TORDREN-662191 format. One line per field, with one value per residue (C-alpha): x negated, y, z negated; residue number from 0. Coordinates in nm, 2 decimals, always signed. Layout:
<sites>
c1 = X|...
c2 = Y|...
c3 = Z|...
k = NUM|...
</sites>
This chain:
<sites>
c1 = -0.72|-1.04|-0.91|-0.88|-1.23|-1.37|-1.27|-1.45|-1.78|-1.58|-1.76|-1.94|-2.23|-2.51|-2.39|-2.38|-2.72|-2.93|-2.76|-2.88|-3.23|-3.25|-3.10|-3.38|-3.61|-3.48|-3.55|-3.91|-4.01|-3.83|-4.11|-4.36|-4.30|-4.37|-4.65|-4.79|-4.70|-4.91|-5.20|-5.18|-5.17|-5.46|-5.72|-5.64|-5.73|-6.07|-6.09|-6.27|-6.12|-6.18|-5.93|-5.70|-5.63|-5.65|-5.32|-5.18|-5.20|-5.00|-4.79|-4.68|-4.65|-4.40|-4.19|-4.23|-4.12|-3.84|-3.68|-3.67|-3.50|-3.24|-3.16|-3.09|-2.88|-2.71|-2.59|-2.54|-2.35|-2.11|-2.08|-2.01|-1.74|-1.56|-1.50|-1.44|-1.19|-1.05|-1.05|-0.87|-0.63|-0.50|-0.57|-0.31|-0.06|-0.03|+0.09|+0.32|+0.48|+0.43|+0.65|+1.04|+1.32|+1.44|+1.10|+0.98|+1.26|+1.21|+0.97|+1.00|+0.87|+0.67|+0.46|+0.32|+0.30|+0.06|-0.13|-0.21|-0.27|-0.38|-0.51|-0.74|-0.89|-0.98|-1.13|-1.31|-1.51|-1.47|-1.56|-1.70|-1.95|-1.96|-2.11|-2.40|-2.45|-2.50|-2.74|-2.94|-2.93|-3.00|-3.28|-3.45|-3.42|-3.54|-3.86|-3.94|-3.91|-4.16|-4.42|-4.37|-4.40|-4.75|-4.75|-4.76|-4.52|-4.44|-4.29|-4.07|-3.96|-3.83|-3.66|-3.50|-3.38|-3.22|-3.03|-2.81|-2.52|-2.42|-2.37|-2.15|-1.91|-1.88|-1.78|-1.55|-1.36|-1.38|-1.03|-0.89|-1.01|-0.87|-0.56|-0.49|-0.57|-0.32|-0.08|-0.18|-0.12|+0.27|+0.35|+0.22|+0.41|+0.74|+0.63|+0.63|+0.96|+1.14|+0.98|+1.12|+1.48|+1.50|+1.39|+1.62|+1.91|+1.81|+2.14|+2.34|+2.14|+2.18|+2.58|+2.59|+2.39|+2.15|+1.82|+1.76|+1.84|+1.61|+1.34|+1.40|+1.35|+1.04|+0.88|+0.93|+0.82|+0.54|+0.40|+0.45|+0.22|-0.04|-0.06|-0.15|-0.43|-0.51|-0.56|-0.80|-0.98|-1.05|-1.11|-1.40|-1.51|-1.53|-1.75|-1.92|-1.99|-2.11|-2.28|-2.53|-2.56|-2.73|-2.93|-3.06|-3.19|-3.39|-3.50|-3.61|-3.73|-3.96|-4.10|-4.18|-4.31|-4.52|-4.65|-4.74|-4.96|-5.10|-5.22|-5.41|-5.57|-5.40|-5.20|-5.32|-5.09|-5.06|-4.84|-4.60|-4.57|-4.47|-4.23|-4.07|-3.99|-3.89|-3.70|-3.40|-3.43|-3.34|-3.11|-2.92|-2.82|-2.70|-2.49|-2.34|-2.32|-2.06|-1.85|-1.90|-1.83|-1.54|-1.40|-1.49|-1.28|-1.00|-1.07|-1.05|-0.73|-0.58|-0.67|-0.51|-0.19|-0.17|-0.26|+0.03|+0.28|+0.17|+0.15|+0.29|+0.65|+0.88|+0.83|+0.55|+0.70|+0.95|+0.81|+1.10|+1.11|+1.38|+1.35|+1.68|+2.11|+2.12|+2.54|+2.61|+2.53|+2.75|+2.83|+2.94|+3.06|+2.82|+2.84|+2.57|+2.52|+2.27|+2.29|+2.32|+2.72|+2.83|+2.93|+2.94|+3.05|+3.25|+3.28|+3.25|+3.30|+3.27|+3.16|+3.01|+2.97|+2.68|+2.74|+3.07|+3.11|+3.25|+3.40|+3.34|+3.60|+3.71|+3.70|+3.40|+3.23|+3.40|+3.04|+3.06|+2.67|+2.56|+2.65|+2.45|+2.10|+2.16|+2.15|+1.83|+1.68|+1.65|+1.79|+1.72|+1.91|+2.25|+2.45|+2.59|+2.45|+2.34|+2.24|+2.09|+2.08|+2.16|+1.89|+1.88|+1.78|+1.66|+1.38|+1.31|+1.07|+1.17|+0.96|+1.13|+1.42|+1.34|+1.21|+1.61|+1.76|+1.81|+1.97|+2.11|+2.22|+2.32|+1.96|+1.82|+1.44|+1.32|+0.94|+0.77|+0.74|+0.87|+1.19|+1.00|+0.78|+1.07|+1.24|+0.92|+0.83|+0.43|+0.47|+0.35|+0.62|+0.67|+0.85|+1.15|+1.21|+1.18|+1.44|+1.65|+1.70|+1.76|+1.98|+2.21|+2.22|+2.34|+2.01|+2.06|+2.19|+1.97|+1.63|+1.79|+1.82|+1.52|+1.32|+1.11|+0.86|+1.12|+0.98|+1.26|+1.12|+1.06|+1.29|+1.50|+1.58|+1.59|+1.83|+2.21|+2.32|+2.44|+2.15|+1.94|+2.18|+2.14|+1.78|+1.83|+2.01|+1.78|+1.56|+1.71|+1.84|+1.39|+1.31|+1.57|+1.74|+2.00|+2.17|+2.24|+2.39|+2.49|+2.59|+2.80|+2.58|+2.85|+2.99|+2.81|+2.92|+3.25|+3.52|+3.45|+3.01|+3.13|+3.40|+3.12|+2.84|+3.03|+3.12|+2.77|+2.72|+3.04|+2.94|+2.62|+2.70|+2.49|+2.47|+2.58|+2.71|+2.82|+2.93|+3.00|+3.24|+3.50|+3.66|+3.99|+4.09|+4.30|+4.14|+3.82|+3.90|+4.07|+3.76|+3.63|+3.63|+3.75|+3.77|+3.61|+3.85|+3.65|+3.85|+3.66|+3.33|+3.58|+3.71|+4.09|+4.15|+3.97|+4.13|+4.17|+4.34|+4.66|+4.70|+4.60|+4.85|+5.07|+5.02|+5.13|+4.89|+4.59|+4.41|+4.74|+4.78|+4.41|+4.50|+4.79|+4.62|+4.34|+4.60|+4.73
c2 = -1.19|-1.19|-0.90|-0.65|-0.79|-0.73|-0.39|-0.25|-0.28|-0.19|+0.08|+0.12|-0.17|+0.09|+0.26|-0.05|-0.18|+0.14|+0.09|-0.26|-0.16|+0.17|-0.09|-0.35|-0.04|+0.06|-0.26|-0.31|+0.03|-0.04|-0.33|-0.14|+0.11|-0.22|-0.33|+0.02|+0.06|-0.27|-0.10|+0.19|+0.02|-0.21|+0.10|+0.30|-0.03|+0.00|+0.07|+0.35|+0.74|+0.65|+0.32|+0.59|+0.82|+0.53|+0.42|+0.79|+0.85|+0.48|+0.57|+0.93|+0.75|+0.52|+0.78|+0.95|+0.69|+0.63|+0.99|+0.92|+0.58|+0.77|+1.03|+0.80|+0.55|+0.86|+0.96|+0.63|+0.45|+0.70|+0.70|+0.38|+0.37|+0.65|+0.51|+0.14|+0.26|+0.48|+0.20|-0.05|+0.19|+0.26|-0.08|-0.15|+0.10|+0.02|-0.34|-0.25|+0.00|-0.28|-0.49|-0.56|-0.38|-0.73|-0.85|-0.54|-0.54|-0.87|-0.64|-0.38|-0.06|-0.02|-0.31|-0.13|+0.18|-0.01|-0.18|+0.15|+0.32|+0.18|-0.16|+0.01|+0.22|-0.14|-0.24|+0.07|+0.03|-0.36|-0.49|-0.25|-0.08|-0.44|-0.57|-0.27|-0.30|-0.67|-0.70|-0.41|-0.61|-0.91|-0.84|-0.61|-0.94|-1.20|-0.95|-0.89|-1.27|-1.31|-1.03|-1.16|-1.55|-1.42|-1.26|-1.55|-1.89|-1.95|-1.66|-1.62|-1.96|-1.88|-1.56|-1.82|-2.09|-1.80|-1.67|-1.98|-1.89|-1.56|-1.75|-1.98|-1.69|-1.61|-1.96|-1.95|-1.62|-1.52|-1.65|-1.56|-1.18|-1.26|-1.33|-1.07|-0.82|-0.95|-0.98|-0.55|-0.50|-0.67|-0.47|-0.14|-0.19|-0.25|+0.06|+0.26|+0.12|+0.23|+0.56|+0.60|+0.50|+0.71|+1.06|+0.99|+0.91|+1.23|+1.38|+1.07|+0.99|+1.33|+1.32|+1.06|+1.18|+0.86|+1.04|+0.85|+0.50|+0.61|+0.71|+0.38|+0.19|+0.37|+0.31|-0.06|-0.12|+0.18|-0.09|-0.36|-0.28|-0.11|-0.39|-0.61|-0.36|-0.47|-0.79|-0.80|-0.53|-0.78|-1.00|-0.78|-0.71|-1.05|-1.13|-0.81|-0.91|-1.26|-1.13|-0.88|-1.15|-1.38|-1.01|-1.00|-1.33|-1.35|-1.00|-1.10|-1.44|-1.28|-1.01|-1.27|-1.51|-1.20|-1.12|-1.45|-1.51|-1.19|-1.22|-1.58|-1.37|-1.54|-1.20|-0.83|-0.54|-0.45|-0.79|-0.71|-0.37|-0.48|-0.80|-0.52|-0.28|-0.58|-0.70|-0.42|-0.51|-0.89|-0.82|-0.56|-0.83|-1.07|-0.79|-0.66|-0.93|-1.14|-0.89|-0.75|-1.10|-1.14|-0.83|-0.89|-1.21|-1.01|-0.73|-1.04|-1.14|-0.79|-0.80|-1.12|-1.01|-0.77|-1.00|-1.19|-0.91|-0.82|-1.12|-1.14|-1.29|-1.41|-1.06|-1.21|-1.51|-1.23|-1.17|-1.04|-0.69|-0.44|-0.09|-0.01|-0.07|-0.24|-0.27|-0.27|-0.46|-0.78|-1.01|-1.39|-1.57|-1.41|-1.54|-1.40|-1.40|-1.26|-1.55|-1.89|-2.02|-1.67|-1.50|-1.18|-1.19|-1.49|-1.56|-1.19|-1.12|-0.77|-0.57|-0.23|-0.02|+0.20|+0.53|+0.46|+0.60|+0.34|+0.40|+0.10|+0.16|-0.08|-0.14|-0.18|-0.51|-0.57|-0.63|-0.27|-0.17|-0.56|-0.50|-0.22|-0.43|-0.71|-0.46|-0.32|-0.65|-0.65|-0.98|-1.32|-1.59|-1.55|-1.80|-1.72|-1.42|-1.07|-0.95|-0.62|-0.60|-0.94|-1.02|-1.24|-0.96|-1.24|-1.27|-0.90|-0.78|-0.55|-0.24|-0.32|-0.26|+0.07|+0.20|+0.22|+0.24|+0.52|+0.51|+0.79|+0.70|+0.87|+0.96|+1.12|+1.14|+1.43|+1.58|+1.87|+2.04|+2.29|+2.23|+2.19|+1.93|+1.74|+1.71|+1.57|+1.32|+1.31|+1.30|+1.63|+1.72|+1.94|+2.31|+2.30|+1.98|+2.05|+2.34|+2.15|+1.86|+2.13|+2.33|+2.01|+1.86|+2.24|+2.38|+2.69|+2.89|+2.75|+2.80|+3.15|+3.26|+3.10|+3.05|+2.68|+2.73|+2.73|+2.50|+2.21|+2.09|+1.81|+1.54|+1.83|+2.03|+2.40|+2.25|+2.15|+1.79|+1.91|+2.04|+1.72|+1.52|+1.75|+1.73|+1.35|+1.40|+1.59|+1.34|+1.08|+1.31|+1.44|+1.04|+1.02|+0.68|+0.51|+0.37|+0.60|+0.43|+0.60|+0.45|+0.66|+0.99|+1.23|+1.04|+1.32|+1.56|+1.82|+1.77|+2.04|+1.96|+1.59|+1.68|+1.87|+1.67|+1.37|+1.64|+1.72|+1.30|+1.27|+1.56|+1.40|+1.26|+0.95|+0.80|+0.47|+0.58|+0.29|+0.48|+0.37|+0.57|+0.62|+0.91|+0.85|+1.18|+1.16|+1.46|+1.30|+0.94|+1.07|+1.12|+0.79|+0.54|+0.26|+0.17|-0.14|-0.27|-0.45|-0.66|-0.93|-1.00|-1.02|-0.82|-0.79|-0.52|-0.31|-0.04|+0.35|+0.55|+0.60|+0.22|+0.08|+0.35|+0.22|-0.16|-0.02|-0.34|-0.30|+0.01|+0.20|+0.08|+0.21|+0.55|+0.59|+0.56|+0.76|+1.04|+0.96
c3 = +0.36|+0.59|+0.79|+0.48|+0.39|+0.75|+0.75|+0.43|+0.72|+1.03|+1.23|+0.89|+0.93|+0.95|+0.59|+0.44|+0.57|+0.46|+0.13|+0.06|+0.22|-0.05|-0.31|-0.27|-0.26|-0.57|-0.75|-0.62|-0.76|-1.10|-1.14|-1.00|-1.22|-1.55|-1.35|-1.39|-1.73|-1.80|-1.63|-1.82|-2.12|-2.09|-1.91|-2.30|-2.44|-2.28|-1.91|-1.70|-1.59|-1.24|-1.31|-1.48|-1.15|-0.94|-1.18|-1.19|-0.81|-0.77|-1.02|-0.86|-0.57|-0.69|-0.87|-0.55|-0.35|-0.62|-0.57|-0.12|-0.18|-0.44|-0.25|+0.10|-0.15|-0.24|+0.11|+0.25|-0.05|-0.05|+0.31|+0.29|-0.01|+0.16|+0.51|+0.33|+0.12|+0.40|+0.64|+0.37|+0.31|+0.70|+0.78|+0.41|+0.54|+0.94|+0.85|+0.58|+0.82|+1.10|+0.94|+1.01|+0.84|+0.64|+0.57|+0.41|+0.18|+0.02|-0.20|-0.41|-0.28|-0.59|-0.50|-0.20|-0.37|-0.65|-0.41|-0.23|-0.53|-0.85|-0.69|-0.45|-0.72|-0.92|-0.61|-0.48|-0.84|-0.93|-0.53|-0.35|-0.60|-0.78|-0.47|-0.51|-0.89|-0.88|-0.61|-0.76|-1.10|-0.98|-0.77|-1.02|-1.27|-1.02|-0.93|-1.31|-1.34|-1.07|-1.27|-1.64|-1.46|-1.32|-1.62|-1.91|-1.75|-2.09|-2.21|-1.88|-1.93|-2.28|-2.11|-1.85|-2.12|-2.29|-1.98|-1.89|-2.20|-2.00|-1.68|-1.87|-2.01|-1.66|-1.50|-1.85|-1.87|-1.49|-1.40|-1.70|-1.66|-1.28|-1.38|-1.65|-1.35|-1.11|-1.43|-1.50|-1.12|-1.10|-1.44|-1.31|-0.99|-1.23|-1.44|-1.10|-0.99|-1.28|-1.36|-0.95|-1.06|-1.37|-1.20|-0.89|-1.15|-1.37|-1.35|-1.40|-1.71|-1.83|-1.74|-1.97|-2.25|-2.19|-2.23|-2.58|-2.39|-2.08|-2.30|-2.50|-2.14|-2.06|-2.41|-2.37|-2.05|-2.11|-2.42|-2.23|-1.96|-2.22|-2.42|-2.10|-2.04|-2.42|-2.35|-2.05|-2.23|-2.53|-2.28|-2.13|-2.45|-2.57|-2.22|-2.33|-2.73|-2.59|-2.27|-2.57|-2.82|-2.53|-2.45|-2.83|-2.85|-2.52|-2.68|-3.03|-2.91|-2.63|-2.92|-3.12|-2.89|-2.73|-3.06|-3.14|-2.78|-2.82|-3.19|-3.03|-2.78|-2.47|-2.32|-2.33|-2.52|-2.17|-2.07|-2.40|-2.33|-1.95|-2.08|-2.31|-2.02|-1.77|-2.06|-1.97|-1.64|-1.72|-2.02|-1.79|-1.56|-1.87|-2.02|-1.72|-1.44|-1.61|-1.64|-1.29|-1.15|-1.36|-1.27|-0.83|-0.87|-0.98|-0.75|-0.49|-0.59|-0.56|-0.16|-0.20|-0.31|-0.06|+0.22|+0.08|+0.10|+0.43|+0.59|+0.97|+0.93|+1.18|+1.40|+1.51|+1.73|+1.89|+2.26|+2.43|+2.50|+2.60|+2.81|+2.79|+2.64|+2.96|+3.02|+2.59|+2.32|+2.27|+1.98|+2.00|+1.75|+1.54|+1.16|+0.92|+0.58|+0.33|+0.03|+0.17|+0.18|+0.13|+0.48|+0.56|+0.93|+1.03|+1.39|+1.53|+1.91|+1.99|+2.34|+2.27|+2.65|+2.71|+2.68|+2.52|+2.14|+1.88|+1.55|+1.31|+0.95|+0.69|+0.32|+0.14|+0.24|+0.52|+0.70|+0.86|+0.80|+0.87|+1.24|+1.28|+1.08|+1.35|+1.66|+1.48|+1.49|+1.09|+1.02|+1.30|+1.04|+1.26|+1.39|+1.73|+1.99|+1.96|+2.25|+2.41|+2.80|+2.80|+2.59|+2.26|+1.98|+1.77|+2.07|+2.07|+1.92|+1.65|+1.81|+2.14|+1.99|+1.84|+2.16|+2.27|+1.97|+1.64|+1.36|+1.15|+0.77|+0.50|+0.31|+0.57|+0.56|+0.51|+0.40|+0.23|+0.62|+0.88|+1.07|+1.38|+1.20|+1.04|+1.36|+1.59|+1.31|+1.29|+1.70|+1.97|+2.22|+2.47|+2.33|+2.52|+2.47|+2.09|+2.19|+2.38|+2.10|+1.84|+2.00|+2.10|+1.75|+1.58|+1.49|+1.67|+1.37|+1.14|+1.36|+1.46|+1.08|+0.93|+1.21|+1.31|+1.09|+0.77|+0.47|+0.42|+0.08|-0.11|+0.01|+0.21|-0.09|+0.10|+0.34|+0.33|+0.36|+0.72|+0.82|+0.72|+0.92|+1.22|+1.22|+1.23|+1.56|+1.67|+1.63|+1.85|+2.08|+2.11|+2.07|+2.37|+2.27|+2.45|+2.15|+1.84|+1.50|+1.29|+0.90|+0.68|+0.74|+0.65|+0.35|+0.09|+0.29|+0.28|+0.51|+0.75|+0.73|+0.81|+1.11|+1.23|+1.23|+1.39|+1.62|+1.73|+1.79|+2.00|+2.23|+2.33|+2.65|+2.80|+2.49|+2.31|+1.97|+1.68|+1.42|+1.07|+0.91|+0.58|+0.67|+0.87|+1.04|+1.31|+1.52|+1.54|+1.57|+1.86|+2.03|+2.02|+2.31|+2.05|+1.74|+1.56|+1.28|+1.00|+0.75|+0.53|+0.79|+1.08|+1.32|+1.24|+1.54|+1.79|+2.03|+2.08|+1.78|+1.94|+1.99|+1.67|+1.49|+1.77|+1.66|+1.26|+1.12|+0.90|+1.05|+1.01|+0.61|+0.59|+0.77|+0.55|+0.19|+0.30|+0.39|+0.01
k = 0|1|2|3|4|5|6|7|8|9|10|11|12|13|14|15|16|17|18|19|20|21|22|23|24|25|26|27|28|29|30|31|32|33|34|35|36|37|38|39|40|41|42|43|44|45|46|47|48|49|50|51|52|53|54|55|56|57|58|59|60|61|62|63|64|65|66|67|68|69|70|71|72|73|74|75|76|77|78|79|80|81|82|83|84|85|86|87|88|89|90|91|92|93|94|95|96|97|98|99|100|101|102|103|104|105|106|107|108|109|110|111|112|113|114|115|116|117|118|119|120|121|122|123|124|125|126|127|128|129|130|131|132|133|134|135|136|137|138|139|140|141|142|143|144|145|146|147|148|149|150|151|152|153|154|155|156|157|158|159|160|161|162|163|164|165|166|167|168|169|170|171|172|173|174|175|176|177|178|179|180|181|182|183|184|185|186|187|188|189|190|191|192|193|194|195|196|197|198|199|200|201|202|203|204|205|206|207|208|209|210|211|212|213|214|215|216|217|218|219|220|221|222|223|224|225|226|227|228|229|230|231|232|233|234|235|236|237|238|239|240|241|242|243|244|245|246|247|248|249|250|251|252|253|254|255|256|257|258|259|260|261|262|263|264|265|266|267|268|269|270|271|272|273|274|275|276|277|278|279|280|281|282|283|284|285|286|287|288|289|290|291|292|293|294|295|296|297|298|299|300|301|302|303|304|305|306|307|308|309|310|311|312|313|314|315|316|317|318|319|320|321|322|323|324|325|326|327|328|329|330|331|332|333|334|335|336|337|338|339|340|341|342|343|344|345|346|347|348|349|350|351|352|353|354|355|356|357|358|359|360|361|362|363|364|365|366|367|368|369|370|371|372|373|374|375|376|377|378|379|380|381|382|383|384|385|386|387|388|389|390|391|392|393|394|395|396|397|398|399|400|401|402|403|404|405|406|407|408|409|410|411|412|413|414|415|416|417|418|419|420|421|422|423|424|425|426|427|428|429|430|431|432|433|434|435|436|437|438|439|440|441|442|443|444|445|446|447|448|449|450|451|452|453|454|455|456|457|458|459|460|461|462|463|464|465|466|467|468|469|470|471|472|473|474|475|476|477|478|479|480|481|482|483|484|485|486|487|488|489|490|491|492|493|494|495|496|497|498|499|500|501|502|503|504|505|506|507|508|509|510|511|512|513|514|515|516|517|518|519|520|521|522|523|524|525|526|527|528|529|530|531|532|533|534|535|536|537|538|539|540|541|542|543|544|545|546|547|548|549|550|551|552|553|554|555|556|557|558|559|560|561|562|563
</sites>
């Protein structure tokens, strides 16, 4: 949490210091104006023209100074806010993307979306801006009390005594507001997840004519979110009400006491007027600071929540690295379970030689994708050994693994930009290297027809399934990966396109390719150097297509069923 709070001020201290100084000057100017108002009123009751001119000059000087301070604060304050929020959000995103695949999956993606959007907005207003607001309010009130004490210690003590109640309110209600703010953040994250699910499943909802039920679910979650927000607002308004009542008590008490002392001749009318003016500076914090403190405490809770989500986990202990696939990837007596007592992999022993291609087949839930997840370093809680270039992968840093490994999945990440930028994936590469990777991946026809700058659309809406998969292949080639993991990449494609994409993968020489597939096409499977057959978490068989068909065992049965 300390890192996130420090990030607000990193390379931003000059703006922060200038803003603080401007805030202090603003408070001094406000109190000076109240003092000048007292002098003017006293002059009106019996002063000289010379004194009036002197007071007018001082007033103009204070007003000009106040304007200068305002202009400085206007520049530095919002520059500080811009850099602070930008740095905080960038750090949060870096920490999120630095997490391992398994640890990232422990939280719903909507938690991170909420933390980077709604929570940041709350932190900006309730933590950063509130700091300057509280400083100005409290400093102005303190300076006002000093001047008020100078004018009349009796009236000042009365004001101080009446200001105790708001402090008590802040202590009592601050924790409640912080808890409610956290509830809003959690509920909003769930709401975002639900909306994302409903929109992504729109075609299914329409096909089942379930719009009414989806609308009811949306309305229920929406109502729940608004109820929590309403409860928080009610708590805040209660704080404001009690603070306002305390403020009215202070104001009326000062009026009555001031009138009494003025009647007795112990103070002048100017002092009463100055007290009235400075009462606004004291009443401001009385009404605002308890709410600001409660909001700030709630914002700190949101920062803490993000810090917990982004906390470094087991990957920080993985200090080994790999630079190549070496002789290959090995599984030695590997057992693994996502849930305790339910093994997904059972005593798996496999050897994937460097530069060769392997098809991994088997029924649903047989452990095919889990093999790839372990190779990617996504999970470390397995028994046995998984090695690459002779190094145990649970001891190898995940970033190092991805220097060697690339993955192609069924859902390819395509963002709304050009073909070229989607292949390069935010990085810069030589033009000839990009062209070579694209053509080797089979994108020559697309580029010839539509060009490098063709817009892919949101989620690749302007591309076919095969074109999206080929972009994914091109990325791996451009990255010069030594290992390519393909997880059901062709399952959503028609047979012809799927065979074409798989063929493009098998045409790549010098690359270790592990392809999880449920499509058992003889022509394609014969091109693999080996086929791994998984059944109930175990390696049931392995060999070439011809060898497995000759055995007429489990793979033979799967193949026959697939042809029916």
